[in-house]
C-alpha positions, -999 to 999 in steps of 0.1 A, spaced: 368 357 -162 360 374 -129 328 367 -110 317 403 -116 319 398 -154 302 365 -151 273 379 -130 266 405 -157 252 376 -177 226 366 -151 198 387 -166 200 368 -199 199 335 -181 171 344 -157 140 322 -159 111 342 -146 88 312 -146 111 294 -122 113 324 -99 75 329 -100 65 359 -79 97 359 -59 111 394 -53 145 396 -37 180 410 -36 209 385 -39 243 397 -27 274 380 -41 305 387 -21 333 377 -44 365 396 -55 343 424 -67 310 425 -48 278 426 -69 241 420 -63 211 409 -84 177 423 -79 147 401 -89 115 421 -92 84 420 -115 98 390 -134 131 407 -143 167 404 -130 192 432 -129 228 431 -117 247 459 -101 283 461 -89 286 470 -52 269 461 -20 232 461 -15 217 478 15 189 453 18 201 419 6 178 390 14 206 364 10 244 369 7 266 343 -9 303 345 0 327 325 -22 357 326 -45 351 338 -81 358 304 -97 335 286 -73 306 310 -80 310 305 -117 311 267 -113 280 268 -91 259 287 -116 271 265 -145 260 235 -126 296 222 -122 296 226 -84 268 213 -62 256 241 -38 251 217 -9 286 203 -14 301 237 -16 283 248 16 294 216 35 330 219 24 333 256 32 335 269 -3 302 287 1 290 307 30 254 319 32 240 347 52 204 356 54 175 336 39 190 301 36 158 287 19 161 314 -8 198 306 -12 188 269 -19 162 279 -45 184 306 -63 203 283 -86 170 272 -102 161 308 -111 189 307 -138 196 285 -168 233 276 -165 234 266 -202 230 303 -211 261 313 -191 296 312 -205 
């Protein structure tokens, strides 16, 4: 499965309570770039590159999938170079908690 296909599942795994009043745009630069928009307690995913991303995650497809499923620790991925983050680093650290990895296949 490509990261783009995987990211299409994010809205169903989104936890609005965990995100609280956070409004942001999350850019995922994988083999096929996509971005998630979190606004008004909802999450939508769009293929392509956002003009106004708050944080950008740059990583291989398999690593992104493992990260969201909880099989790869974000800090470990960052420290070993599997994950590059541009923009709001604090948002990047909180982002995994916005989604329930058990709802992602």
